[in-house]
All heavy atoms as a GROMACS GRO file, in nm:
protein
  596
    1MET      N    1   2.132  23.040   2.799
    1MET     CA    2   2.123  22.925   2.712
    1MET      C    3   2.143  22.800   2.796
    1MET      O    4   2.236  22.790   2.875
    1MET     CB    5   2.231  22.933   2.604
    1MET     CG    6   2.244  22.807   2.526
    1MET     SD    7   2.386  22.796   2.411
    1MET     CE    8   2.432  22.959   2.376
    2LEU      N    9   2.056  22.702   2.780
    2LEU     CA   10   2.069  22.575   2.849
    2LEU      C   11   2.155  22.481   2.766
    2LEU      O   12   2.139  22.472   2.646
    2LEU     CB   13   1.932  22.512   2.872
    2LEU     CG   14   1.838  22.586   2.965
    2LEU    CD1   15   1.703  22.518   2.967
    2LEU    CD2   16   1.895  22.595   3.104
    3LEU      N   17   2.243  22.413   2.834
    3LEU     CA   18   2.328  22.318   2.764
    3LEU      C   19   2.270  22.179   2.776
    3LEU      O   20   2.201  22.146   2.872
    3LEU     CB   21   2.468  22.319   2.824
    3LEU     CG   22   2.546  22.449   2.808
    3LEU    CD1   23   2.676  22.441   2.884
    3LEU    CD2   24   2.572  22.478   2.662
    4GLN      N   25   2.300  22.098   2.681
    4GLN     CA   26   2.258  21.960   2.684
    4GLN      C   27   2.340  21.887   2.790
    4GLN      O   28   2.457  21.918   2.811
    4GLN     CB   29   2.281  21.893   2.548
    4GLN     CG   30   2.196  21.949   2.438
    4GLN     CD   31   2.049  21.921   2.462
    4GLN    OE1   32   2.012  21.813   2.505
    4GLN    NE2   33   1.967  22.019   2.439
    5PRO      N   34   2.280  21.790   2.860
    5PRO     CA   35   2.357  21.713   2.957
    5PRO      C   36   2.479  21.650   2.891
    5PRO      O   37   2.472  21.598   2.781
    5PRO     CB   38   2.259  21.604   3.001
    5PRO     CG   39   2.124  21.658   2.968
    5PRO     CD   40   2.143  21.747   2.847
    6GLY      N   41   2.593  21.660   2.959
    6GLY     CA   42   2.714  21.598   2.908
    6GLY      C   43   2.794  21.684   2.811
    6GLY      O   44   2.904  21.647   2.774
    7VAL      N   45   2.740  21.799   2.770
    7VAL     CA   46   2.815  21.886   2.679
    7VAL      C   47   2.897  21.983   2.763
    7VAL      O   48   2.842  22.060   2.840
    7VAL     CB   49   2.722  21.965   2.585
    7VAL    CG1   50   2.803  22.058   2.497
    7VAL    CG2   51   2.640  21.871   2.500
    8PRO      N   52   3.030  21.978   2.751
    8PRO     CA   53   3.112  22.071   2.828
    8PRO      C   54   3.072  22.215   2.799
    8PRO      O   55   3.054  22.253   2.684
    8PRO     CB   56   3.254  22.042   2.778
    8PRO     CG   57   3.247  21.902   2.725
    8PRO     CD   58   3.108  21.889   2.668
    9PRO      N   59   3.055  22.296   2.903
    9PRO     CA   60   3.006  22.433   2.885
    9PRO      C   61   3.096  22.522   2.801
    9PRO      O   62   3.049  22.618   2.741
    9PRO     CB   63   2.994  22.487   3.027
    9PRO     CG   64   3.076  22.397   3.111
    9PRO     CD   65   3.082  22.264   3.042
   10GLN      N   66   3.224  22.488   2.791
   10GLN     CA   67   3.314  22.575   2.714
   10GLN      C   68   3.280  22.576   2.565
   10GLN      O   69   3.321  22.663   2.493
   10GLN     CB   70   3.461  22.538   2.736
   10GLN     CG   71   3.504  22.405   2.678
   10GLN     CD   72   3.494  22.290   2.776
   10GLN    OE1   73   3.414  22.292   2.869
   10GLN    NE2   74   3.576  22.189   2.756
   11TYR      N   75   3.205  22.480   2.519
   11TYR     CA   76   3.170  22.475   2.378
   11TYR      C   77   3.049  22.561   2.346
   11TYR      O   78   3.037  22.613   2.237
   11TYR     CB   79   3.148  22.331   2.331
   11TYR     CG   80   3.274  22.249   2.342
   11TYR    CD1   81   3.279  22.138   2.424
   11TYR    CD2   82   3.388  22.284   2.272
   11TYR    CE1   83   3.395  22.063   2.436
   11TYR    CE2   84   3.504  22.211   2.283
   11TYR     CZ   85   3.507  22.100   2.365
   11TYR     OH   86   3.622  22.028   2.377
   12GLY      N   87   2.955  22.573   2.435
   12GLY     CA   88   2.840  22.660   2.415
   12GLY      C   89   2.751  22.622   2.298
   12GLY      O   90   2.692  22.707   2.234
   13LEU      N   91   2.742  22.493   2.267
   13LEU     CA   92   2.657  22.450   2.157
   13LEU      C   93   2.510  22.459   2.196
   13LEU      O   94   2.471  22.418   2.306
   13LEU     CB   95   2.689  22.304   2.119
   13LEU     CG   96   2.828  22.278   2.065
   13LEU    CD1   97   2.854  22.129   2.054
   13LEU    CD2   98   2.848  22.345   1.931
   14SER      N   99   2.430  22.511   2.105
   14SER     CA  100   2.286  22.517   2.128
   14SER      C  101   2.227  22.376   2.108
   14SER      O  102   2.291  22.290   2.046
   14SER     CB  103   2.220  22.614   2.030
   14SER     OG  104   2.220  22.559   1.899
   15PRO      N  105   2.106  22.355   2.157
   15PRO     CA  106   2.044  22.224   2.134
   15PRO      C  107   2.035  22.187   1.986
   15PRO      O  108   2.060  22.073   1.948
   15PRO     CB  109   1.905  22.239   2.197
   15PRO     CG  110   1.926  22.340   2.305
   15PRO     CD  111   2.026  22.438   2.246
   16ARG      N  112   2.005  22.283   1.900
   16ARG     CA  113   1.994  22.255   1.756
   16ARG      C  114   2.132  22.225   1.697
   16ARG      O  115   2.146  22.136   1.614
   16ARG     CB  116   1.928  22.373   1.684
   16ARG     CG  117   1.906  22.349   1.537
   16ARG     CD  118   1.820  22.226   1.512
   16ARG     NE  119   1.690  22.268   1.466
   16ARG     CZ  120   1.592  22.188   1.437
   16ARG    NH1  121   1.606  22.059   1.449
   16ARG    NH2  122   1.477  22.235   1.398
   17GLU      N  123   2.234  22.299   1.741
   17GLU     CA  124   2.369  22.272   1.692
   17GLU      C  125   2.413  22.132   1.733
   17GLU      O  126   2.478  22.062   1.656
   17GLU     CB  127   2.468  22.375   1.746
   17GLU     CG  128   2.451  22.512   1.685
   17GLU     CD  129   2.527  22.621   1.756
   17GLU    OE1  130   2.570  22.601   1.871
   17GLU    OE2  131   2.542  22.729   1.696
   18LEU      N  132   2.375  22.090   1.852
   18LEU     CA  133   2.408  21.956   1.898
   18LEU      C  134   2.339  21.851   1.812
   18LEU      O  135   2.399  21.749   1.776
   18LEU     CB  136   2.370  21.940   2.044
   18LEU     CG  137   2.416  21.812   2.113
   18LEU    CD1  138   2.566  21.793   2.100
   18LEU    CD2  139   2.373  21.813   2.258
   19GLU      N  140   2.213  21.876   1.773
   19GLU     CA  141   2.142  21.784   1.682
   19GLU      C  142   2.216  21.774   1.549
   19GLU      O  143   2.235  21.664   1.496
   19GLU     CB  144   2.000  21.833   1.655
   19GLU     CG  145   1.903  21.817   1.768
   19GLU     CD  146   1.767  21.869   1.730
   19GLU    OE1  147   1.751  21.992   1.714
   19GLU    OE2  148   1.675  21.785   1.714
   20VAL      N  149   2.256  21.889   1.496
   20VAL     CA  150   2.328  21.892   1.368
   20VAL      C  151   2.461  21.819   1.382
   20VAL      O  152   2.499  21.739   1.296
   20VAL     CB  153   2.348  22.037   1.319
   20VAL    CG1  154   2.442  22.043   1.199
   20VAL    CG2  155   2.213  22.101   1.284
   21LEU      N  156   2.532  21.843   1.492
   21LEU     CA  157   2.661  21.776   1.514
   21LEU      C  158   2.644  21.625   1.522
   21LEU      O  159   2.724  21.550   1.464
   21LEU     CB  160   2.726  21.829   1.642
   21LEU     CG  161   2.864  21.773   1.677
   21LEU    CD1  162   2.963  21.794   1.563
   21LEU    CD2  163   2.914  21.838   1.805
   22ARG      N  164   2.540  21.578   1.587
   22ARG     CA  165   2.515  21.434   1.593
   22ARG      C  166   2.496  21.375   1.453
   22ARG      O  167   2.542  21.265   1.424
   22ARG     CB  168   2.392  21.406   1.678
   22ARG     CG  169   2.417  21.420   1.826
   22ARG     CD  170   2.294  21.382   1.907
   22ARG     NE  171   2.323  21.396   2.048
   22ARG     CZ  172   2.253  21.470   2.132
   22ARG    NH1  173   2.147  21.537   2.090
   22ARG    NH2  174   2.286  21.478   2.259
   23LEU      N  175   2.429  21.450   1.367
   23LEU     CA  176   2.407  21.402   1.230
   23LEU      C  177   2.534  21.411   1.146
   23LEU      O  178   2.557  21.327   1.059
   23LEU     CB  179   2.291  21.478   1.167
   23LEU     CG  180   2.155  21.450   1.234
   23LEU    CD1  181   2.048  21.545   1.181
   23LEU    CD2  182   2.113  21.306   1.215
   24ILE      N  183   2.618  21.510   1.175
   24ILE     CA  184   2.747  21.519   1.107
   24ILE      C  185   2.830  21.396   1.143
   24ILE      O  186   2.893  21.334   1.055
   24ILE     CB  187   2.822  21.648   1.146
   24ILE    CG1  188   2.754  21.771   1.084
   24ILE    CG2  189   2.969  21.642   1.106
   24ILE    CD1  190   2.806  21.903   1.136
   25VAL      N  191   2.830  21.359   1.270
   25VAL     CA  192   2.904  21.242   1.315
   25VAL      C  193   2.855  21.116   1.243
   25VAL      O  194   2.933  21.028   1.212
   25VAL     CB  195   2.894  21.226   1.469
   25VAL    CG1  196   2.941  21.089   1.515
   25VAL    CG2  197   2.971  21.337   1.539
   26ARG      N  198   2.728  21.111   1.210
   26ARG     CA  199   2.672  20.996   1.140
   26ARG      C  200   2.695  21.003   0.989
   26ARG      O  201   2.646  20.919   0.914
   26ARG     CB  202   2.523  20.985   1.170
   26ARG     CG  203   2.497  20.947   1.313
   26ARG     CD  204   2.349  20.948   1.342
   26ARG     NE  205   2.330  20.921   1.483
   26ARG     CZ  206   2.266  20.815   1.530
   26ARG    NH1  207   2.214  20.727   1.447
   26ARG    NH2  208   2.252  20.797   1.658
   27GLY      N  209   2.766  21.107   0.944
   27GLY     CA  210   2.804  21.117   0.804
   27GLY      C  211   2.700  21.179   0.713
   27GLY      O  212   2.711  21.168   0.590
   28ARG      N  213   2.601  21.246   0.769
   28ARG     CA  214   2.495  21.305   0.688
   28ARG      C  215   2.543  21.430   0.616
   28ARG      O  216   2.624  21.506   0.667
   28ARG     CB  217   2.373  21.344   0.773
   28ARG     CG  218   2.310  21.235   0.856
   28ARG     CD  219   2.243  21.130   0.770
   28ARG     NE  220   2.145  21.052   0.844
   28ARG     CZ  221   2.172  20.954   0.930
   28ARG    NH1  222   2.296  20.924   0.956
   28ARG    NH2  223   2.075  20.889   0.989
   29THR      N  224   2.492  21.453   0.497
   29THR     CA  225   2.520  21.575   0.421
   29THR      C  226   2.430  21.687   0.471
   29THR      O  227   2.332  21.662   0.542
   29THR     CB  228   2.491  21.554   0.271
   29THR    OG1  229   2.351  21.528   0.256
   29THR    CG2  230   2.573  21.440   0.213
   30ASN      N  231   2.460  21.809   0.429
   30ASN     CA  232   2.372  21.921   0.467
   30ASN      C  233   2.230  21.897   0.418
   30ASN      O  234   2.134  21.926   0.489
   30ASN     CB  235   2.426  22.053   0.410
   30ASN     CG  236   2.542  22.107   0.490
   30ASN    OD1  237   2.590  22.045   0.584
   30ASN    ND2  238   2.588  22.224   0.452
   31ARG      N  239   2.218  21.844   0.297
   31ARG     CA  240   2.085  21.818   0.241
   31ARG      C  241   2.009  21.716   0.327
   31ARG      O  242   1.892  21.733   0.357
   31ARG     CB  243   2.096  21.769   0.098
   31ARG     CG  244   1.959  21.738   0.036
   31ARG     CD  245   1.971  21.709  -0.109
   31ARG     NE  246   1.998  21.837  -0.174
   31ARG     CZ  247   2.021  21.851  -0.303
   31ARG    NH1  248   2.022  21.748  -0.383
   31ARG    NH2  249   2.043  21.969  -0.355
   32ALA      N  250   2.077  21.610   0.367
   32ALA     CA  251   2.013  21.506   0.448
   32ALA      C  252   1.977  21.560   0.587
   32ALA      O  253   1.869  21.529   0.640
   32ALA     CB  254   2.105  21.385   0.461
   33ILE      N  255   2.065  21.643   0.644
   33ILE     CA  256   2.037  21.702   0.775
   33ILE      C  257   1.915  21.794   0.764
   33ILE      O  258   1.825  21.790   0.849
   33ILE     CB  259   2.159  21.780   0.827
   33ILE    CG1  260   2.274  21.683   0.858
   33ILE    CG2  261   2.123  21.862   0.951
   33ILE    CD1  262   2.407  21.751   0.886
   34ALA      N  263   1.911  21.875   0.660
   34ALA     CA  264   1.798  21.966   0.640
   34ALA      C  265   1.668  21.889   0.629
   34ALA      O  266   1.567  21.925   0.691
   34ALA     CB  267   1.820  22.050   0.515
   35SER      N  268   1.670  21.782   0.555
   35SER     CA  269   1.550  21.701   0.538
   35SER      C  270   1.506  21.638   0.669
   35SER      O  271   1.388  21.640   0.704
   35SER     CB  272   1.577  21.593   0.433
   35SER     OG  273   1.466  21.509   0.420
   36GLU      N  274   1.601  21.584   0.743
   36GLU     CA  275   1.569  21.517   0.868
   36GLU      C  276   1.518  21.612   0.976
   36GLU      O  277   1.431  21.578   1.055
   36GLU     CB  278   1.692  21.442   0.920
   36GLU     CG  279   1.661  21.350   1.035
   36GLU     CD  280   1.771  21.249   1.059
   36GLU    OE1  281   1.844  21.213   0.965
   36GLU    OE2  282   1.782  21.205   1.174
   37LEU      N  283   1.574  21.734   0.978
   37LEU     CA  284   1.536  21.831   1.082
   37LEU      C  285   1.429  21.931   1.035
   37LEU      O  286   1.390  22.019   1.111
   37LEU     CB  287   1.660  21.907   1.131
   37LEU     CG  288   1.768  21.822   1.197
   37LEU    CD1  289   1.885  21.910   1.241
   37LEU    CD2  290   1.712  21.744   1.315
   38PHE      N  291   1.386  21.917   0.910
   38PHE     CA  292   1.283  22.005   0.854
   38PHE      C  293   1.325  22.152   0.857
   38PHE      O  294   1.249  22.240   0.896
   38PHE     CB  295   1.148  21.987   0.925
   38PHE     CG  296   1.099  21.845   0.921
   38PHE    CD1  297   1.110  21.764   1.033
   38PHE    CD2  298   1.044  21.793   0.805
   38PHE    CE1  299   1.066  21.633   1.029
   38PHE    CE2  300   1.001  21.661   0.801
   38PHE     CZ  301   1.012  21.581   0.914
   39ILE      N  302   1.451  22.176   0.814
   39ILE     CA  303   1.502  22.312   0.803
   39ILE      C  304   1.569  22.324   0.666
   39ILE      O  305   1.589  22.225   0.597
   39ILE     CB  306   1.602  22.345   0.916
   39ILE    CG1  307   1.719  22.246   0.920
   39ILE    CG2  308   1.531  22.348   1.051
   39ILE    CD1  309   1.824  22.273   1.027
   40SER      N  310   1.605  22.447   0.628
   40SER     CA  311   1.667  22.467   0.496
   40SER      C  312   1.815  22.429   0.500
   40SER      O  313   1.878  22.427   0.606
   40SER     CB  314   1.653  22.613   0.453
   40SER     OG  315   1.741  22.695   0.528
   41GLU      N  316   1.868  22.401   0.383
   41GLU     CA  317   2.011  22.370   0.372
   41GLU      C  318   2.095  22.490   0.416
   41GLU      O  319   2.202  22.473   0.475
   41GLU     CB  320   2.048  22.331   0.230
   41GLU     CG  321   2.005  22.191   0.192
   41GLU     CD  322   2.054  22.152   0.054
   41GLU    OE1  323   2.177  22.146   0.034
   41GLU    OE2  324   1.967  22.128  -0.032
   42ARG      N  325   2.046  22.608   0.387
   42ARG     CA  326   2.118  22.730   0.428
   42ARG      C  327   2.127  22.738   0.580
   42ARG      O  328   2.231  22.774   0.635
   42ARG     CB  329   2.046  22.854   0.371
   42ARG     CG  330   2.111  22.984   0.408
   42ARG     CD  331   2.244  23.001   0.339
   42ARG     NE  332   2.300  23.128   0.379
   42ARG     CZ  333   2.429  23.154   0.378
   42ARG    NH1  334   2.513  23.065   0.334
   42ARG    NH2  335   2.473  23.269   0.417
   43THR      N  336   2.020  22.702   0.649
   43THR     CA  337   2.021  22.703   0.795
   43THR      C  338   2.119  22.598   0.847
   43THR      O  339   2.193  22.624   0.942
   43THR     CB  340   1.879  22.677   0.851
   43THR    OG1  341   1.793  22.782   0.804
   43THR    CG2  342   1.878  22.674   1.002
   44VAL      N  343   2.122  22.483   0.784
   44VAL     CA  344   2.218  22.379   0.823
   44VAL      C  345   2.359  22.433   0.804
   44VAL      O  346   2.445  22.418   0.893
   44VAL     CB  347   2.199  22.249   0.742
   44VAL    CG1  348   2.311  22.150   0.771
   44VAL    CG2  349   2.063  22.188   0.769
   45HIS      N  350   2.384  22.497   0.691
   45HIS     CA  351   2.516  22.554   0.664
   45HIS      C  352   2.556  22.650   0.776
   45HIS      O  353   2.671  22.648   0.823
   45HIS     CB  354   2.516  22.624   0.528
   45HIS     CG  355   2.645  22.695   0.499
   45HIS    ND1  356   2.759  22.628   0.459
   45HIS    CD2  357   2.677  22.826   0.506
   45HIS    CE1  358   2.856  22.718   0.442
   45HIS    NE2  359   2.808  22.837   0.471
   46ARG      N  360   2.465  22.734   0.819
   46ARG     CA  361   2.494  22.830   0.927
   46ARG      C  362   2.525  22.758   1.057
   46ARG      O  363   2.616  22.797   1.130
   46ARG     CB  364   2.377  22.926   0.945
   46ARG     CG  365   2.365  23.025   0.832
   46ARG     CD  366   2.250  23.120   0.854
   46ARG     NE  367   2.234  23.207   0.740
   46ARG     CZ  368   2.118  23.246   0.691
   46ARG    NH1  369   2.005  23.205   0.748
   46ARG    NH2  370   2.111  23.325   0.587
   47HIS      N  371   2.448  22.654   1.087
   47HIS     CA  372   2.475  22.576   1.208
   47HIS      C  373   2.612  22.510   1.201
   47HIS      O  374   2.687  22.511   1.299
   47HIS     CB  375   2.367  22.470   1.230
   47HIS     CG  376   2.237  22.522   1.278
   47HIS    ND1  377   2.224  22.610   1.383
   47HIS    CD2  378   2.111  22.497   1.236
   47HIS    CE1  379   2.097  22.637   1.404
   47HIS    NE2  380   2.025  22.570   1.314
   48VAL      N  381   2.645  22.453   1.087
   48VAL     CA  382   2.775  22.387   1.070
   48VAL      C  383   2.887  22.489   1.090
   48VAL      O  384   2.986  22.462   1.161
   48VAL     CB  385   2.786  22.316   0.933
   48VAL    CG1  386   2.930  22.268   0.908
   48VAL    CG2  387   2.688  22.201   0.924
   49THR      N  388   2.874  22.605   1.030
   49THR     CA  389   2.976  22.710   1.046
   49THR      C  390   2.993  22.746   1.193
   49THR      O  391   3.105  22.757   1.243
   49THR     CB  392   2.936  22.834   0.964
   49THR    OG1  393   2.929  22.799   0.826
   49THR    CG2  394   3.036  22.947   0.983
   50SER      N  395   2.883  22.761   1.263
   50SER     CA  396   2.887  22.795   1.405
   50SER      C  397   2.952  22.683   1.487
   50SER      O  398   3.032  22.709   1.577
   50SER     CB  399   2.745  22.822   1.455
   50SER     OG  400   2.746  22.854   1.592
   51ILE      N  401   2.919  22.560   1.456
   51ILE     CA  402   2.977  22.444   1.525
   51ILE      C  403   3.128  22.443   1.506
   51ILE      O  404   3.204  22.425   1.602
   51ILE     CB  405   2.914  22.312   1.475
   51ILE    CG1  406   2.768  22.303   1.521
   51ILE    CG2  407   2.996  22.192   1.521
   51ILE    CD1  408   2.688  22.196   1.448
   52LEU      N  409   3.173  22.462   1.383
   52LEU     CA  410   3.317  22.462   1.354
   52LEU      C  411   3.388  22.571   1.434
   52LEU      O  412   3.496  22.548   1.490
   52LEU     CB  413   3.343  22.479   1.205
   52LEU     CG  414   3.292  22.369   1.112
   52LEU    CD1  415   3.326  22.403   0.966
   52LEU    CD2  416   3.343  22.232   1.150
   53GLU      N  417   3.327  22.688   1.441
   53GLU     CA  418   3.387  22.799   1.516
   53GLU      C  419   3.392  22.767   1.665
   53GLU      O  420   3.494  22.789   1.731
   53GLU     CB  421   3.308  22.928   1.493
   53GLU     CG  422   3.324  22.985   1.355
   53GLU     CD  423   3.234  23.104   1.329
   53GLU    OE1  424   3.157  23.146   1.420
   53GLU    OE2  425   3.239  23.156   1.216
   54LYS      N  426   3.283  22.716   1.719
   54LYS     CA  427   3.276  22.688   1.863
   54LYS      C  428   3.370  22.575   1.904
   54LYS      O  429   3.426  22.578   2.014
   54LYS     CB  430   3.133  22.654   1.904
   54LYS     CG  431   3.042  22.776   1.902
   54LYS     CD  432   2.900  22.741   1.940
   54LYS     CE  433   2.813  22.866   1.938
   54LYS     NZ  434   2.676  22.835   1.983
   55LEU      N  435   3.388  22.478   1.818
   55LEU     CA  436   3.479  22.367   1.849
   55LEU      C  437   3.623  22.399   1.810
   55LEU      O  438   3.714  22.321   1.837
   55LEU     CB  439   3.433  22.238   1.778
   55LEU     CG  440   3.300  22.181   1.822
   55LEU    CD1  441   3.270  22.051   1.746
   55LEU    CD2  442   3.293  22.157   1.972
   56ARG      N  443   3.641  22.511   1.740
   56ARG     CA  444   3.773  22.557   1.695
   56ARG      C  445   3.841  22.453   1.605
   56ARG      O  446   3.957  22.415   1.625
   56ARG     CB  447   3.862  22.593   1.812
   56ARG     CG  448   3.808  22.710   1.890
   56ARG     CD  449   3.897  22.748   2.002
   56ARG     NE  450   3.838  22.861   2.074
   56ARG     CZ  451   3.888  22.912   2.183
   56ARG    NH1  452   3.998  22.861   2.234
   56ARG    NH2  453   3.829  23.012   2.241
   57VAL      N  454   3.763  22.408   1.507
   57VAL     CA  455   3.813  22.314   1.407
   57VAL      C  456   3.782  22.371   1.269
   57VAL      O  457   3.703  22.464   1.256
   57VAL     CB  458   3.753  22.173   1.424
   57VAL    CG1  459   3.792  22.113   1.559
   57VAL    CG2  460   3.602  22.174   1.410
   58SER      N  461   3.842  22.310   1.166
   58SER     CA  462   3.824  22.368   1.033
   58SER      C  463   3.748  22.279   0.935
   58SER      O  464   3.730  22.317   0.820
   58SER     CB  465   3.960  22.405   0.973
   58SER     OG  466   4.041  22.291   0.966
   59SER      N  467   3.705  22.161   0.980
   59SER     CA  468   3.631  22.075   0.888
   59SER      C  469   3.527  21.993   0.963
   59SER      O  470   3.534  21.978   1.086
   59SER     CB  471   3.727  21.979   0.816
   59SER     OG  472   3.774  21.878   0.905
   60ARG      N  473   3.434  21.940   0.887
   60ARG     CA  474   3.330  21.853   0.945
   60ARG      C  475   3.393  21.727   1.006
   60ARG      O  476   3.349  21.681   1.112
   60ARG     CB  477   3.230  21.813   0.837
   60ARG     CG  478   3.150  21.929   0.781
   60ARG     CD  479   3.080  21.890   0.652
   60ARG     NE  480   2.972  21.797   0.675
   60ARG     CZ  481   2.844  21.831   0.681
   60ARG    NH1  482   2.808  21.956   0.665
   60ARG    NH2  483   2.752  21.740   0.701
   61THR      N  484   3.495  21.675   0.939
   61THR     CA  485   3.563  21.556   0.990
   61THR      C  486   3.629  21.585   1.124
   61THR      O  487   3.617  21.505   1.219
   61THR     CB  488   3.667  21.506   0.889
   61THR    OG1  489   3.601  21.478   0.765
   61THR    CG2  490   3.738  21.381   0.938
   62GLN      N  491   3.695  21.697   1.134
   62GLN     CA  492   3.758  21.735   1.260
   62GLN      C  493   3.652  21.756   1.369
   62GLN      O  494   3.673  21.719   1.484
   62GLN     CB  495   3.841  21.862   1.244
   62GLN     CG  496   3.969  21.842   1.168
   62GLN     CD  497   4.045  21.972   1.149
   62GLN    OE1  498   3.990  22.080   1.156
   62GLN    NE2  499   4.176  21.959   1.127
   63ALA      N  500   3.540  21.817   1.331
   63ALA     CA  501   3.432  21.839   1.428
   63ALA      C  502   3.379  21.706   1.480
   63ALA      O  503   3.359  21.689   1.601
   63ALA     CB  504   3.319  21.920   1.364
   64ALA      N  505   3.359  21.611   1.391
   64ALA     CA  506   3.309  21.479   1.430
   64ALA      C  507   3.409  21.408   1.521
   64ALA      O  508   3.372  21.354   1.626
   64ALA     CB  509   3.280  21.395   1.307
   65THR      N  510   3.535  21.410   1.482
   65THR     CA  511   3.640  21.345   1.561
   65THR      C  512   3.650  21.408   1.700
   65THR      O  513   3.658  21.338   1.801
   65THR     CB  514   3.775  21.353   1.488
   65THR    OG1  515   3.762  21.293   1.360
   65THR    CG2  516   3.885  21.286   1.566
   66HIS      N  517   3.647  21.540   1.704
   66HIS     CA  518   3.656  21.613   1.830
   66HIS      C  519   3.534  21.584   1.918
   66HIS      O  520   3.548  21.560   2.038
   66HIS     CB  521   3.667  21.764   1.802
   66HIS     CG  522   3.690  21.846   1.923
   66HIS    ND1  523   3.811  21.850   1.989
   66HIS    CD2  524   3.606  21.927   1.992
   66HIS    CE1  525   3.800  21.932   2.093
   66HIS    NE2  526   3.677  21.979   2.097
   67ALA      N  527   3.417  21.585   1.859
   67ALA     CA  528   3.294  21.560   1.934
   67ALA      C  529   3.294  21.421   1.996
   67ALA      O  530   3.252  21.404   2.111
   67ALA     CB  531   3.173  21.579   1.844
   68ILE      N  532   3.340  21.324   1.922
   68ILE     CA  533   3.347  21.186   1.974
   68ILE      C  534   3.454  21.178   2.082
   68ILE      O  535   3.430  21.123   2.190
   68ILE     CB  536   3.375  21.086   1.861
   68ILE    CG1  537   3.257  21.081   1.764
   68ILE    CG2  538   3.405  20.948   1.918
   68ILE    CD1  539   3.287  21.012   1.634
   69GLY      N  540   3.570  21.233   2.054
   69GLY     CA  541   3.682  21.227   2.148
   69GLY      C  542   3.655  21.296   2.280
   69GLY      O  543   3.703  21.252   2.385
   70GLN      N  544   3.579  21.405   2.276
   70GLN     CA  545   3.548  21.481   2.398
   70GLN      C  546   3.420  21.432   2.466
   70GLN      O  547   3.379  21.487   2.567
   70GLN     CB  548   3.537  21.630   2.366
   70GLN     CG  549   3.666  21.693   2.319
   70GLN     CD  550   3.774  21.686   2.426
   70GLN    OE1  551   3.751  21.721   2.541
   70GLN    NE2  552   3.891  21.638   2.388
   71GLY      N  553   3.356  21.334   2.406
   71GLY     CA  554   3.234  21.280   2.466
   71GLY      C  555   3.112  21.368   2.448
   71GLY      O  556   3.011  21.351   2.516
   72ILE      N  557   3.118  21.462   2.353
   72ILE     CA  558   3.002  21.548   2.326
   72ILE      C  559   2.894  21.467   2.256
   72ILE      O  560   2.776  21.485   2.281
   72ILE     CB  561   3.045  21.669   2.238
   72ILE    CG1  562   3.150  21.752   2.310
   72ILE    CG2  563   2.925  21.753   2.200
   72ILE    CD1  564   3.218  21.856   2.224
   73VAL      N  565   2.937  21.379   2.169
   73VAL     CA  566   2.847  21.292   2.094
   73VAL      C  567   2.898  21.150   2.109
   73VAL      O  568   3.017  21.124   2.097
   73VAL     CB  569   2.846  21.330   1.944
   73VAL    CG1  570   2.766  21.233   1.863
   73VAL    CG2  571   2.793  21.471   1.926
   74SER      N  572   2.807  21.059   2.136
   74SER     CA  573   2.848  20.919   2.145
   74SER      C  574   2.818  20.850   2.013
   74SER      O  575   2.727  20.888   1.940
   74SER     CB  576   2.776  20.848   2.259
   74SER     OG  577   2.637  20.845   2.235
   75VAL      N  578   2.895  20.750   1.984
   75VAL     CA  579   2.875  20.673   1.863
   75VAL      C  580   2.805  20.543   1.904
   75VAL      O  581   2.867  20.453   1.957
   75VAL     CB  582   3.009  20.642   1.792
   75VAL    CG1  583   2.986  20.565   1.665
   75VAL    CG2  584   3.084  20.771   1.764
   76ALA      N  585   2.676  20.539   1.880
   76ALA     CA  586   2.598  20.420   1.912
   76ALA      C  587   2.552  20.356   1.783
   76ALA      O  588   2.520  20.426   1.686
   76ALA     CB  589   2.479  20.457   1.999
   77PRO      N  590   2.547  20.224   1.778
   77PRO     CA  591   2.506  20.157   1.654
   77PRO      C  592   2.362  20.187   1.618
   77PRO      O  593   2.282  20.227   1.693
   77PRO     CB  594   2.524  20.009   1.684
   77PRO     CG  595   2.552  19.997   1.829
   77PRO     CD  596   2.579  20.132   1.882
   0.00000   0.00000   0.00000
């Protein structure tokens, strides 16, 4: 699996999971993420579950905070 530049390897996020995480950080709902990425809400749900497990957090808010704090996702206007 290839990692995105700047993503610490210990997290093992796939490129798609990283896309979903970026949208979580922007406050998007599963429905909005599904629409934007042209995938089903169920698929988004699976990605979110995987992200939470890989980041070892229990909520979307914690995932977003952790991703920003660790530099996995940047917050750009």
